[in-house]
KOLGU-4560 file (N, C-alpha, C; in nm, 3 decimals, padded with zeros to 5 digits):
<recs>
<n_xx: 10.027 n_yy: -00.818 n_zz: -06.431 ca_xx: 09.900 ca_yy: -00.834 ca_zz: -06.440 c_xx: 09.839 c_yy: -00.957 c_zz: -06.436 mol: A seq: 1 type: MET>
<n_xx: 09.759 n_yy: -01.007 n_zz: -06.363 ca_xx: 09.695 ca_yy: -01.117 ca_zz: -06.367 c_xx: 09.577 c_yy: -01.146 c_zz: -06.476 mol: A seq: 2 type: ASP>
<n_xx: 09.577 n_yy: -01.261 n_zz: -06.541 ca_xx: 09.481 ca_yy: -01.278 ca_zz: -06.632 c_xx: 09.428 c_yy: -01.417 c_zz: -06.641 mol: A seq: 3 type: SER>
<n_xx: 09.293 n_yy: -01.404 n_zz: -06.701 ca_xx: 09.222 ca_yy: -01.545 ca_zz: -06.687 c_xx: 09.135 c_yy: -01.544 c_zz: -06.822 mol: A seq: 4 type: SER>
<n_xx: 09.137 n_yy: -01.661 n_zz: -06.891 ca_xx: 09.049 ca_yy: -01.691 ca_zz: -07.003 c_xx: 09.003 c_yy: -01.824 c_zz: -07.019 mol: A seq: 5 type: SER>
<n_xx: 08.890 n_yy: -01.860 n_zz: -07.085 ca_xx: 08.836 ca_yy: -01.965 ca_zz: -07.118 c_xx: 08.896 c_yy: -02.028 c_zz: -07.225 mol: A seq: 6 type: ILE>
<n_xx: 08.961 n_yy: -02.143 n_zz: -07.215 ca_xx: 09.029 ca_yy: -02.226 ca_zz: -07.301 c_xx: 08.911 c_yy: -02.323 c_zz: -07.364 mol: A seq: 7 type: GLU>
<n_xx: 08.874 n_yy: -02.290 n_zz: -07.494 ca_xx: 08.753 ca_yy: -02.352 ca_zz: -07.583 c_xx: 08.777 c_yy: -02.499 c_zz: -07.584 mol: A seq: 8 type: LEU>
<n_xx: 08.889 n_yy: -02.534 n_zz: -07.628 ca_xx: 08.910 ca_yy: -02.674 ca_zz: -07.650 c_xx: 08.886 c_yy: -02.759 c_zz: -07.514 mol: A seq: 9 type: LYS>
<n_xx: 08.796 n_yy: -02.866 n_zz: -07.539 ca_xx: 08.769 ca_yy: -02.939 ca_zz: -07.413 c_xx: 08.691 c_yy: -02.885 c_zz: -07.328 mol: A seq: 10 type: GLY>
<n_xx: 08.620 n_yy: -02.781 n_zz: -07.334 ca_xx: 08.533 ca_yy: -02.721 ca_zz: -07.248 c_xx: 08.394 c_yy: -02.775 c_zz: -07.297 mol: A seq: 11 type: SER>
<n_xx: 08.297 n_yy: -02.836 n_zz: -07.181 ca_xx: 08.171 ca_yy: -02.899 ca_zz: -07.192 c_xx: 08.078 c_yy: -02.800 c_zz: -07.205 mol: A seq: 12 type: ALA>
<n_xx: 07.988 n_yy: -02.811 n_zz: -07.326 ca_xx: 07.879 ca_yy: -02.719 ca_zz: -07.332 c_xx: 07.746 c_yy: -02.799 c_zz: -07.303 mol: A seq: 13 type: ILE>
<n_xx: 07.663 n_yy: -02.764 n_zz: -07.199 ca_xx: 07.549 ca_yy: -02.837 ca_zz: -07.185 c_xx: 07.421 c_yy: -02.800 c_zz: -07.272 mol: A seq: 14 type: GLU>
<n_xx: 07.430 n_yy: -02.668 n_zz: -07.307 ca_xx: 07.304 ca_yy: -02.632 ca_zz: -07.396 c_xx: 07.356 c_yy: -02.510 c_zz: -07.481 mol: A seq: 15 type: ALA>
<n_xx: 07.283 n_yy: -02.487 n_zz: -07.606 ca_xx: 07.278 ca_yy: -02.377 ca_zz: -07.679 c_xx: 07.160 c_yy: -02.337 c_zz: -07.688 mol: A seq: 16 type: ILE>
<n_xx: 07.100 n_yy: -02.237 n_zz: -07.611 ca_xx: 06.954 ca_yy: -02.197 ca_zz: -07.591 c_xx: 06.938 c_yy: -02.077 c_zz: -07.695 mol: A seq: 17 type: ASP>
<n_xx: 06.818 n_yy: -02.077 n_zz: -07.776 ca_xx: 06.788 ca_yy: -01.958 ca_zz: -07.855 c_xx: 06.646 c_yy: -01.910 c_zz: -07.808 mol: A seq: 18 type: ARG>
<n_xx: 06.651 n_yy: -01.793 n_zz: -07.786 ca_xx: 06.519 ca_yy: -01.723 ca_zz: -07.740 c_xx: 06.509 c_yy: -01.596 c_zz: -07.800 mol: A seq: 19 type: ASP>
<n_xx: 06.413 n_yy: -01.603 n_zz: -07.928 ca_xx: 06.434 ca_yy: -01.500 ca_zz: -08.018 c_xx: 06.557 c_yy: -01.449 c_zz: -08.083 mol: A seq: 20 type: GLY>
<n_xx: 06.599 n_yy: -01.346 n_zz: -08.062 ca_xx: 06.729 ca_yy: -01.309 ca_zz: -08.138 c_xx: 06.846 c_yy: -01.308 c_zz: -08.021 mol: A seq: 21 type: ASP>
<n_xx: 06.813 n_yy: -01.386 n_zz: -07.903 ca_xx: 06.941 ca_yy: -01.393 ca_zz: -07.801 c_xx: 06.970 c_yy: -01.537 c_zz: -07.800 mol: A seq: 22 type: ARG>
<n_xx: 07.104 n_yy: -01.564 n_zz: -07.802 ca_xx: 07.162 ca_yy: -01.691 ca_zz: -07.799 c_xx: 07.254 c_yy: -01.696 c_zz: -07.665 mol: A seq: 23 type: VAL>
<n_xx: 07.220 n_yy: -01.811 n_zz: -07.585 ca_xx: 07.298 ca_yy: -01.823 ca_zz: -07.473 c_xx: 07.370 c_yy: -01.966 c_zz: -07.488 mol: A seq: 24 type: GLU>
<n_xx: 07.507 n_yy: -01.940 n_zz: -07.473 ca_xx: 07.583 ca_yy: -02.067 ca_zz: -07.472 c_xx: 07.607 c_yy: -02.106 c_zz: -07.352 mol: A seq: 25 type: ILE>
<n_xx: 07.567 n_yy: -02.220 n_zz: -07.293 ca_xx: 07.582 ca_yy: -02.262 ca_zz: -07.143 c_xx: 07.695 c_yy: -02.356 c_zz: -07.119 mol: A seq: 26 type: ARG>
<n_xx: 07.800 n_yy: -02.314 n_zz: -07.042 ca_xx: 07.916 ca_yy: -02.389 ca_zz: -07.040 c_xx: 07.886 c_yy: -02.465 c_zz: -06.888 mol: A seq: 27 type: PHE>
<n_xx: 07.903 n_yy: -02.620 n_zz: -06.895 ca_xx: 07.892 ca_yy: -02.675 ca_zz: -06.776 c_xx: 08.011 c_yy: -02.702 c_zz: -06.694 mol: A seq: 28 type: ALA>
<n_xx: 08.115 n_yy: -02.693 n_zz: -06.792 ca_xx: 08.242 ca_yy: -02.696 ca_zz: -06.737 c_xx: 08.349 c_yy: -02.626 c_zz: -06.839 mol: A seq: 29 type: ARG>
<n_xx: 08.365 n_yy: -02.529 n_zz: -06.808 ca_xx: 08.457 ca_yy: -02.421 ca_zz: -06.916 c_xx: 08.598 c_yy: -02.437 c_zz: -06.841 mol: A seq: 30 type: ALA>
<n_xx: 08.706 n_yy: -02.464 n_zz: -06.916 ca_xx: 08.842 ca_yy: -02.480 ca_zz: -06.865 c_xx: 08.878 c_yy: -02.343 c_zz: -06.849 mol: A seq: 31 type: TYR>
<n_xx: 08.942 n_yy: -02.306 n_zz: -06.762 ca_xx: 09.018 ca_yy: -02.181 ca_zz: -06.762 c_xx: 09.152 c_yy: -02.182 c_zz: -06.720 mol: A seq: 32 type: LEU>
<n_xx: 09.214 n_yy: -02.078 n_zz: -06.801 ca_xx: 09.376 ca_yy: -02.071 ca_zz: -06.789 c_xx: 09.415 c_yy: -01.951 c_zz: -06.697 mol: A seq: 33 type: ILE>
<n_xx: 09.471 n_yy: -01.965 n_zz: -06.593 ca_xx: 09.516 ca_yy: -01.832 ca_zz: -06.528 c_xx: 09.658 c_yy: -01.815 c_zz: -06.521 mol: A seq: 34 type: LYS>
<n_xx: 09.699 n_yy: -01.693 n_zz: -06.540 ca_xx: 09.838 ca_yy: -01.656 ca_zz: -06.527 c_xx: 09.862 c_yy: -01.527 c_zz: -06.441 mol: A seq: 35 type: THR>
<n_xx: 09.950 n_yy: -01.573 n_zz: -06.357 ca_xx: 09.977 ca_yy: -01.468 ca_zz: -06.249 c_xx: 10.116 c_yy: -01.388 c_zz: -06.277 mol: A seq: 36 type: MET>
<n_xx: 10.107 n_yy: -01.259 n_zz: -06.235 ca_xx: 10.218 ca_yy: -01.170 ca_zz: -06.252 c_xx: 10.357 c_yy: -01.220 c_zz: -06.206 mol: A seq: 37 type: THR>
<n_xx: 10.430 n_yy: -01.224 n_zz: -06.307 ca_xx: 10.579 ca_yy: -01.263 ca_zz: -06.243 c_xx: 10.609 c_yy: -01.418 c_zz: -06.236 mol: A seq: 38 type: GLY>
<n_xx: 10.503 n_yy: -01.488 n_zz: -06.275 ca_xx: 10.506 ca_yy: -01.635 ca_zz: -06.258 c_xx: 10.539 c_yy: -01.715 c_zz: -06.413 mol: A seq: 39 type: SER>
<n_xx: 10.629 n_yy: -01.773 n_zz: -06.425 ca_xx: 10.613 ca_yy: -01.854 ca_zz: -06.567 c_xx: 10.521 c_yy: -01.962 c_zz: -06.558 mol: A seq: 40 type: ALA>
<n_xx: 10.461 n_yy: -02.003 n_zz: -06.458 ca_xx: 10.365 ca_yy: -02.111 ca_zz: -06.459 c_xx: 10.210 c_yy: -02.046 c_zz: -06.445 mol: A seq: 41 type: GLU>
<n_xx: 10.142 n_yy: -02.118 n_zz: -06.543 ca_xx: 10.020 ca_yy: -02.077 ca_zz: -06.558 c_xx: 09.910 c_yy: -02.214 c_zz: -06.439 mol: A seq: 42 type: ARG>
<n_xx: 09.793 n_yy: -02.175 n_zz: -06.449 ca_xx: 09.716 ca_yy: -02.293 ca_zz: -06.379 c_xx: 09.589 c_yy: -02.319 c_zz: -06.427 mol: A seq: 43 type: THR>
<n_xx: 09.527 n_yy: -02.420 n_zz: -06.427 ca_xx: 09.415 ca_yy: -02.458 ca_zz: -06.514 c_xx: 09.297 c_yy: -02.500 c_zz: -06.396 mol: A seq: 44 type: ARG>
<n_xx: 09.186 n_yy: -02.437 n_zz: -06.409 ca_xx: 09.074 ca_yy: -02.442 ca_zz: -06.348 c_xx: 08.948 c_yy: -02.491 c_zz: -06.420 mol: A seq: 45 type: TRP>
<n_xx: 08.834 n_yy: -02.514 n_zz: -06.355 ca_xx: 08.712 ca_yy: -02.529 ca_zz: -06.434 c_xx: 08.612 c_yy: -02.466 c_zz: -06.356 mol: A seq: 46 type: TRP>
<n_xx: 08.508 n_yy: -02.403 n_zz: -06.429 ca_xx: 08.383 ca_yy: -02.315 ca_zz: -06.368 c_xx: 08.278 c_yy: -02.327 c_zz: -06.484 mol: A seq: 47 type: GLN>
<n_xx: 08.153 n_yy: -02.311 n_zz: -06.446 ca_xx: 08.023 ca_yy: -02.309 ca_zz: -06.512 c_xx: 08.020 c_yy: -02.174 c_zz: -06.542 mol: A seq: 48 type: ALA>
<n_xx: 07.958 n_yy: -02.140 n_zz: -06.659 ca_xx: 07.924 ca_yy: -02.009 ca_zz: -06.704 c_xx: 07.844 c_yy: -02.008 c_zz: -06.832 mol: A seq: 49 type: GLY>
<n_xx: 07.801 n_yy: -01.870 n_zz: -06.892 ca_xx: 07.719 ca_yy: -01.844 ca_zz: -07.000 c_xx: 07.786 c_yy: -01.750 c_zz: -07.067 mol: A seq: 50 type: SER>
<n_xx: 07.811 n_yy: -01.753 n_zz: -07.219 ca_xx: 07.809 ca_yy: -01.651 ca_zz: -07.316 c_xx: 07.671 c_yy: -01.631 c_zz: -07.372 mol: A seq: 51 type: LEU>
<n_xx: 07.631 n_yy: -01.505 n_zz: -07.337 ca_xx: 07.524 ca_yy: -01.451 ca_zz: -07.413 c_xx: 07.546 c_yy: -01.343 c_zz: -07.531 mol: A seq: 52 type: VAL>
<n_xx: 07.473 n_yy: -01.376 n_zz: -07.658 ca_xx: 07.487 ca_yy: -01.294 ca_zz: -07.738 c_xx: 07.359 c_yy: -01.235 c_zz: -07.796 mol: A seq: 53 type: ILE>
<n_xx: 07.350 n_yy: -01.109 n_zz: -07.802 ca_xx: 07.225 ca_yy: -01.038 ca_zz: -07.840 c_xx: 07.220 c_yy: -01.007 c_zz: -07.980 mol: A seq: 54 type: GLU>
<n_xx: 07.083 n_yy: -00.975 n_zz: -08.026 ca_xx: 07.051 ca_yy: -00.954 ca_zz: -08.166 c_xx: 07.121 c_yy: -01.037 c_zz: -08.267 mol: A seq: 55 type: ASP>
<n_xx: 07.128 n_yy: -01.169 n_zz: -08.220 ca_xx: 07.189 ca_yy: -01.270 ca_zz: -08.307 c_xx: 07.112 c_yy: -01.315 c_zz: -08.407 mol: A seq: 56 type: ALA>
<n_xx: 07.194 n_yy: -01.347 n_zz: -08.529 ca_xx: 07.132 ca_yy: -01.421 ca_zz: -08.629 c_xx: 07.223 c_yy: -01.534 c_zz: -08.649 mol: A seq: 57 type: THR>
<n_xx: 07.172 n_yy: -01.681 n_zz: -08.629 ca_xx: 07.230 ca_yy: -01.781 ca_zz: -08.643 c_xx: 07.244 c_yy: -01.816 c_zz: -08.785 mol: A seq: 58 type: VAL>
<n_xx: 07.351 n_yy: -01.862 n_zz: -08.842 ca_xx: 07.384 ca_yy: -01.932 ca_zz: -08.966 c_xx: 07.381 c_yy: -02.066 c_zz: -08.959 mol: A seq: 59 type: SER>
<n_xx: 07.430 n_yy: -02.146 n_zz: -08.867 ca_xx: 07.464 ca_yy: -02.279 ca_zz: -08.854 c_xx: 07.450 c_yy: -02.293 c_zz: -08.705 mol: A seq: 60 type: GLU>
<n_xx: 07.368 n_yy: -02.421 n_zz: -08.655 ca_xx: 07.387 ca_yy: -02.470 ca_zz: -08.541 c_xx: 07.371 c_yy: -02.610 c_zz: -08.499 mol: A seq: 61 type: CYS>
<n_xx: 07.441 n_yy: -02.650 n_zz: -08.417 ca_xx: 07.468 ca_yy: -02.814 ca_zz: -08.384 c_xx: 07.340 c_yy: -02.857 c_zz: -08.337 mol: A seq: 62 type: PRO>
<n_xx: 07.352 n_yy: -03.001 n_zz: -08.353 ca_xx: 07.223 ca_yy: -03.069 ca_zz: -08.289 c_xx: 07.208 c_yy: -03.048 c_zz: -08.144 mol: A seq: 63 type: PRO>
<n_xx: 07.092 n_yy: -03.041 n_zz: -08.075 ca_xx: 07.086 ca_yy: -03.022 ca_zz: -07.925 c_xx: 07.138 c_yy: -03.117 c_zz: -07.861 mol: A seq: 64 type: PRO>
<n_xx: 07.171 n_yy: -03.093 n_zz: -07.727 ca_xx: 07.228 ca_yy: -03.176 ca_zz: -07.629 c_xx: 07.371 c_yy: -03.132 c_zz: -07.596 mol: A seq: 65 type: GLY>
<n_xx: 07.443 n_yy: -03.205 n_zz: -07.513 ca_xx: 07.569 ca_yy: -03.188 ca_zz: -07.462 c_xx: 07.682 c_yy: -03.204 c_zz: -07.566 mol: A seq: 66 type: GLY>
<n_xx: 07.766 n_yy: -03.116 n_zz: -07.581 ca_xx: 07.877 ca_yy: -03.093 ca_zz: -07.675 c_xx: 08.005 c_yy: -03.059 c_zz: -07.609 mol: A seq: 67 type: LEU>
<n_xx: 08.128 n_yy: -03.109 n_zz: -07.669 ca_xx: 08.257 ca_yy: -03.068 ca_zz: -07.631 c_xx: 08.306 c_yy: -02.983 c_zz: -07.721 mol: A seq: 68 type: VAL>
<n_xx: 08.361 n_yy: -02.872 n_zz: -07.677 ca_xx: 08.397 ca_yy: -02.777 ca_zz: -07.791 c_xx: 08.548 c_yy: -02.821 c_zz: -07.825 mol: A seq: 69 type: CYS>
<n_xx: 08.569 n_yy: -02.817 n_zz: -07.948 ca_xx: 08.699 ca_yy: -02.844 ca_zz: -08.000 c_xx: 08.801 c_yy: -02.722 c_zz: -08.069 mol: A seq: 70 type: ALA>
<n_xx: 08.717 n_yy: -02.605 n_zz: -08.026 ca_xx: 08.771 ca_yy: -02.477 ca_zz: -08.067 c_xx: 08.697 c_yy: -02.396 c_zz: -08.146 mol: A seq: 71 type: GLY>
<n_xx: 08.743 n_yy: -02.275 n_zz: -08.174 ca_xx: 08.654 ca_yy: -02.174 ca_zz: -08.235 c_xx: 08.710 c_yy: -02.026 c_zz: -08.239 mol: A seq: 72 type: GLY>
<n_xx: 08.653 n_yy: -01.931 n_zz: -08.308 ca_xx: 08.671 ca_yy: -01.790 ca_zz: -08.291 c_xx: 08.571 c_yy: -01.698 c_zz: -08.234 mol: A seq: 73 type: ASP>
<n_xx: 08.615 n_yy: -01.610 n_zz: -08.157 ca_xx: 08.514 ca_yy: -01.517 ca_zz: -08.107 c_xx: 08.569 c_yy: -01.382 c_zz: -08.173 mol: A seq: 74 type: LEU>
<n_xx: 08.497 n_yy: -01.311 n_zz: -08.255 ca_xx: 08.524 ca_yy: -01.182 ca_zz: -08.307 c_xx: 08.439 c_yy: -01.072 c_zz: -08.238 mol: A seq: 75 type: ASP>
<n_xx: 08.543 n_yy: -00.980 n_zz: -08.178 ca_xx: 08.471 ca_yy: -00.857 ca_zz: -08.121 c_xx: 08.537 c_yy: -00.724 c_zz: -08.169 mol: A seq: 76 type: GLU>
<n_xx: 08.436 n_yy: -00.677 n_zz: -08.256 ca_xx: 08.481 ca_yy: -00.576 ca_zz: -08.343 c_xx: 08.611 c_yy: -00.599 c_zz: -08.423 mol: A seq: 77 type: ASN>
<n_xx: 08.719 n_yy: -00.533 n_zz: -08.397 ca_xx: 08.827 ca_yy: -00.557 ca_zz: -08.480 c_xx: 08.942 c_yy: -00.678 c_zz: -08.415 mol: A seq: 78 type: ILE>
<n_xx: 08.911 n_yy: -00.721 n_zz: -08.277 ca_xx: 08.982 ca_yy: -00.827 ca_zz: -08.243 c_xx: 08.894 c_yy: -00.963 c_zz: -08.280 mol: A seq: 79 type: TYR>
<n_xx: 08.996 n_yy: -01.062 n_zz: -08.280 ca_xx: 08.982 ca_yy: -01.226 ca_zz: -08.303 c_xx: 09.025 c_yy: -01.293 c_zz: -08.189 mol: A seq: 80 type: THR>
<n_xx: 08.942 n_yy: -01.354 n_zz: -08.089 ca_xx: 09.008 ca_yy: -01.452 ca_zz: -07.999 c_xx: 09.007 c_yy: -01.586 c_zz: -08.053 mol: A seq: 81 type: TYR>
<n_xx: 09.090 n_yy: -01.647 n_zz: -08.072 ca_xx: 09.112 ca_yy: -01.786 ca_zz: -08.118 c_xx: 09.123 c_yy: -01.884 c_zz: -08.019 mol: A seq: 82 type: ARG>
<n_xx: 09.018 n_yy: -01.964 n_zz: -08.013 ca_xx: 09.024 ca_yy: -02.088 ca_zz: -07.928 c_xx: 09.009 c_yy: -02.047 c_zz: -07.776 mol: A seq: 83 type: ASP>
<n_xx: 08.961 n_yy: -01.928 n_zz: -07.760 ca_xx: 08.967 ca_yy: -01.872 ca_zz: -07.604 c_xx: 08.851 c_yy: -01.749 c_zz: -07.605 mol: A seq: 84 type: MET>
<n_xx: 08.849 n_yy: -01.721 n_zz: -07.476 ca_xx: 08.738 ca_yy: -01.608 ca_zz: -07.453 c_xx: 08.803 c_yy: -01.566 c_zz: -07.327 mol: A seq: 85 type: ILE>
<n_xx: 08.845 n_yy: -01.416 n_zz: -07.336 ca_xx: 08.902 ca_yy: -01.368 ca_zz: -07.206 c_xx: 08.804 c_yy: -01.339 c_zz: -07.097 mol: A seq: 86 type: PRO>
<n_xx: 08.838 n_yy: -01.330 n_zz: -06.970 ca_xx: 08.779 ca_yy: -01.321 ca_zz: -06.843 c_xx: 08.824 c_yy: -01.195 c_zz: -06.783 mol: A seq: 87 type: ILE>
<n_xx: 08.734 n_yy: -01.074 n_zz: -06.752 ca_xx: 08.587 ca_yy: -01.062 ca_zz: -06.793 c_xx: 08.567 c_yy: -01.045 c_zz: -06.940 mol: A seq: 88 type: PRO>
<n_xx: 08.455 n_yy: -01.038 n_zz: -06.992 ca_xx: 08.433 ca_yy: -01.023 ca_zz: -07.147 c_xx: 08.285 c_yy: -00.966 c_zz: -07.155 mol: A seq: 89 type: PHE>
<n_xx: 08.265 n_yy: -00.858 n_zz: -07.198 ca_xx: 08.152 ca_yy: -00.771 ca_zz: -07.248 c_xx: 08.174 c_yy: -00.682 c_zz: -07.344 mol: A seq: 90 type: GLU>
<n_xx: 08.095 n_yy: -00.676 n_zz: -07.446 ca_xx: 08.134 ca_yy: -00.595 ca_zz: -07.558 c_xx: 07.993 c_yy: -00.561 c_zz: -07.625 mol: A seq: 91 type: SER>
<n_xx: 08.011 n_yy: -00.463 n_zz: -07.693 ca_xx: 07.883 ca_yy: -00.414 ca_zz: -07.804 c_xx: 07.967 c_yy: -00.376 c_zz: -07.938 mol: A seq: 92 type: ARG>
<n_xx: 07.881 n_yy: -00.388 n_zz: -08.045 ca_xx: 07.955 ca_yy: -00.365 ca_zz: -08.186 c_xx: 07.938 c_yy: -00.497 c_zz: -08.256 mol: A seq: 93 type: GLY>
<n_xx: 08.031 n_yy: -00.534 n_zz: -08.348 ca_xx: 08.032 ca_yy: -00.650 ca_zz: -08.429 c_xx: 08.060 c_yy: -00.746 c_zz: -08.325 mol: A seq: 94 type: HIS>
<n_xx: 08.002 n_yy: -00.862 n_zz: -08.317 ca_xx: 08.036 ca_yy: -00.998 ca_zz: -08.258 c_xx: 07.989 c_yy: -01.101 c_zz: -08.368 mol: A seq: 95 type: ILE>
<n_xx: 08.089 n_yy: -01.195 n_zz: -08.373 ca_xx: 08.069 ca_yy: -01.300 ca_zz: -08.464 c_xx: 08.129 c_yy: -01.423 c_zz: -08.381 mol: A seq: 96 type: ARG>
<n_xx: 08.079 n_yy: -01.541 n_zz: -08.371 ca_xx: 08.112 ca_yy: -01.650 ca_zz: -08.298 c_xx: 08.079 c_yy: -01.782 c_zz: -08.372 mol: A seq: 97 type: CYS>
<n_xx: 08.225 n_yy: -01.832 n_zz: -08.393 ca_xx: 08.193 ca_yy: -01.967 ca_zz: -08.449 c_xx: 08.286 c_yy: -02.093 c_zz: -08.361 mol: A seq: 98 type: GLU>
<n_xx: 08.178 n_yy: -02.169 n_zz: -08.337 ca_xx: 08.252 ca_yy: -02.288 ca_zz: -08.254 c_xx: 08.241 c_yy: -02.428 c_zz: -08.294 mol: A seq: 99 type: LEU>
<n_xx: 08.352 n_yy: -02.493 n_zz: -08.299 ca_xx: 08.367 ca_yy: -02.636 ca_zz: -08.371 c_xx: 08.367 c_yy: -02.735 c_zz: -08.241 mol: A seq: 100 type: HIS>
<n_xx: 08.289 n_yy: -02.861 n_zz: -08.270 ca_xx: 08.273 ca_yy: -02.963 ca_zz: -08.155 c_xx: 08.329 c_yy: -03.104 c_zz: -08.202 mol: A seq: 101 type: PHE>
<n_xx: 08.375 n_yy: -03.156 n_zz: -08.096 ca_xx: 08.427 ca_yy: -03.318 ca_zz: -08.120 c_xx: 08.283 c_yy: -03.377 c_zz: -08.159 mol: A seq: 102 type: GLU>
<n_xx: 08.348 n_yy: -03.479 n_zz: -08.257 ca_xx: 08.249 ca_yy: -03.576 ca_zz: -08.305 c_xx: 08.130 c_yy: -03.544 c_zz: -08.406 mol: A seq: 103 type: GLY>
<n_xx: 08.150 n_yy: -03.427 n_zz: -08.445 ca_xx: 08.047 ca_yy: -03.372 ca_zz: -08.531 c_xx: 08.099 c_yy: -03.258 c_zz: -08.629 mol: A seq: 104 type: THR>
<n_xx: 08.046 n_yy: -03.254 n_zz: -08.760 ca_xx: 08.097 ca_yy: -03.163 ca_zz: -08.846 c_xx: 08.019 c_yy: -03.034 c_zz: -08.822 mol: A seq: 105 type: GLU>
<n_xx: 07.896 n_yy: -03.044 n_zz: -08.766 ca_xx: 07.803 ca_yy: -02.930 ca_zz: -08.712 c_xx: 07.891 c_yy: -02.828 c_zz: -08.653 mol: A seq: 106 type: SER>
<n_xx: 07.869 n_yy: -02.691 n_zz: -08.677 ca_xx: 07.912 ca_yy: -02.578 ca_zz: -08.603 c_xx: 07.836 c_yy: -02.490 c_zz: -08.578 mol: A seq: 107 type: ARG>
<n_xx: 07.840 n_yy: -02.418 n_zz: -08.472 ca_xx: 07.765 ca_yy: -02.294 ca_zz: -08.430 c_xx: 07.821 c_yy: -02.166 c_zz: -08.486 mol: A seq: 108 type: LEU>
<n_xx: 07.755 n_yy: -02.103 n_zz: -08.574 ca_xx: 07.796 ca_yy: -02.003 ca_zz: -08.651 c_xx: 07.693 c_yy: -01.884 c_zz: -08.624 mol: A seq: 109 type: ARG>
<n_xx: 07.715 n_yy: -01.779 n_zz: -08.581 ca_xx: 07.630 ca_yy: -01.661 ca_zz: -08.554 c_xx: 07.689 c_yy: -01.511 c_zz: -08.541 mol: A seq: 110 type: LEU>
<n_xx: 07.615 n_yy: -01.416 n_zz: -08.560 ca_xx: 07.662 ca_yy: -01.311 ca_zz: -08.560 c_xx: 07.575 c_yy: -01.217 c_zz: -08.455 mol: A seq: 111 type: THR>
<n_xx: 07.617 n_yy: -01.112 n_zz: -08.400 ca_xx: 07.527 ca_yy: -01.021 ca_zz: -08.311 c_xx: 07.585 c_yy: -00.870 c_zz: -08.295 mol: A seq: 112 type: GLY>
<n_xx: 07.502 n_yy: -00.807 n_zz: -08.214 ca_xx: 07.572 ca_yy: -00.672 ca_zz: -08.161 c_xx: 07.616 c_yy: -00.670 c_zz: -08.043 mol: A seq: 113 type: THR>
<n_xx: 07.595 n_yy: -00.766 n_zz: -07.946 ca_xx: 07.648 ca_yy: -00.736 ca_zz: -07.820 c_xx: 07.682 c_yy: -00.889 c_zz: -07.730 mol: A seq: 114 type: ALA>
<n_xx: 07.775 n_yy: -00.901 n_zz: -07.663 ca_xx: 07.814 ca_yy: -01.026 ca_zz: -07.592 c_xx: 07.852 c_yy: -01.001 c_zz: -07.446 mol: A seq: 115 type: ALA>
<n_xx: 07.807 n_yy: -01.091 n_zz: -07.363 ca_xx: 07.849 ca_yy: -01.078 ca_zz: -07.220 c_xx: 07.882 c_yy: -01.233 c_zz: -07.168 mol: A seq: 116 type: ARG>
<n_xx: 07.967 n_yy: -01.228 n_zz: -07.115 ca_xx: 08.016 ca_yy: -01.368 ca_zz: -07.046 c_xx: 08.003 c_yy: -01.365 c_zz: -06.894 mol: A seq: 117 type: LEU>
<n_xx: 07.930 n_yy: -01.462 n_zz: -06.850 ca_xx: 07.896 ca_yy: -01.452 ca_zz: -06.690 c_xx: 07.941 c_yy: -01.586 c_zz: -06.624 mol: A seq: 118 type: THR>
<n_xx: 08.006 n_yy: -01.578 n_zz: -06.530 ca_xx: 08.056 ca_yy: -01.698 ca_zz: -06.474 c_xx: 07.986 c_yy: -01.716 c_zz: -06.350 mol: A seq: 119 type: MET>
<n_xx: 07.965 n_yy: -01.866 n_zz: -06.324 ca_xx: 07.869 ca_yy: -01.906 ca_zz: -06.201 c_xx: 07.961 c_yy: -01.976 c_zz: -06.095 mol: A seq: 120 type: ARG>
<n_xx: 07.904 n_yy: -01.982 n_zz: -05.983 ca_xx: 07.993 ca_yy: -02.047 ca_zz: -05.874 c_xx: 08.119 c_yy: -01.993 c_zz: -05.869 mol: A seq: 121 type: ASP>
<n_xx: 08.209 n_yy: -02.081 n_zz: -05.808 ca_xx: 08.356 ca_yy: -02.043 ca_zz: -05.785 c_xx: 08.443 c_yy: -02.141 c_zz: -05.876 mol: A seq: 122 type: VAL>
<n_xx: 08.559 n_yy: -02.072 n_zz: -05.926 ca_xx: 08.639 ca_yy: -02.146 ca_zz: -05.990 c_xx: 08.709 c_yy: -02.297 c_zz: -05.907 mol: A seq: 123 type: PRO>
<n_xx: 08.718 n_yy: -02.399 n_zz: -05.962 ca_xx: 08.773 ca_yy: -02.517 ca_zz: -05.909 c_xx: 08.920 c_yy: -02.551 c_zz: -05.973 mol: A seq: 124 type: LYS>
<n_xx: 09.018 n_yy: -02.583 n_zz: -05.865 ca_xx: 09.148 ca_yy: -02.575 ca_zz: -05.921 c_xx: 09.190 c_yy: -02.736 c_zz: -05.985 mol: A seq: 125 type: TYR>
<n_xx: 09.245 n_yy: -02.731 n_zz: -06.112 ca_xx: 09.265 ca_yy: -02.873 ca_zz: -06.143 c_xx: 09.438 c_yy: -02.915 c_zz: -06.152 mol: A seq: 126 type: ILE>
<n_xx: 09.515 n_yy: -02.819 n_zz: -06.193 ca_xx: 09.654 ca_yy: -02.836 ca_zz: -06.212 c_xx: 09.736 c_yy: -02.719 c_zz: -06.237 mol: A seq: 127 type: GLU>
<n_xx: 09.875 n_yy: -02.738 n_zz: -06.216 ca_xx: 09.954 ca_yy: -02.614 ca_zz: -06.254 c_xx: 10.022 c_yy: -02.673 c_zz: -06.385 mol: A seq: 128 type: HIS>
<n_xx: 10.042 n_yy: -02.562 n_zz: -06.466 ca_xx: 10.075 ca_yy: -02.600 ca_zz: -06.614 c_xx: 10.251 c_yy: -02.543 c_zz: -06.620 mol: A seq: 129 type: LEU>
<n_xx: 10.324 n_yy: -02.628 n_zz: -06.602 ca_xx: 10.463 ca_yy: -02.589 ca_zz: -06.607 c_xx: 10.528 c_yy: -02.583 c_zz: -06.745 mol: A seq: 130 type: ARG>
<n_xx: 10.593 n_yy: -02.488 n_zz: -06.765 ca_xx: 10.648 ca_yy: -02.459 ca_zz: -06.897 c_xx: 10.757 c_yy: -02.553 c_zz: -06.937 mol: A seq: 131 type: PRO>
<n_xx: 10.767 n_yy: -02.586 n_zz: -07.086 ca_xx: 10.870 ca_yy: -02.677 ca_zz: -07.115 c_xx: 10.796 c_yy: -02.794 c_zz: -07.130 mol: A seq: 132 type: GLY>
</recs>
């Protein structure tokens, strides 16, 4: 089975927008890792996209402006995705997001009841990641 995910570390976030109880995390350059069935090699790509969390309660928010993600967790009900977001991603229930950023101690911490990842444009190839 082919799989893709956003690798949070190094992904560039252009903005974190709050509109009432809706939070949109806009990735200017999200790094994607793609794995193909039967191949030991993985590939790295980049693509723009947004993670939208509904009914969000924000407990901590970083300063406005562009940020580079240093990692974090996305909890979806009983699952925790550490330093990555699977593609595709859409869920209802308990959502918790905590992101860390390079160059600041500020974090994004929030909870919500639904989340949806939407990717824009087409992925752009960067490199092959060879094992070992």
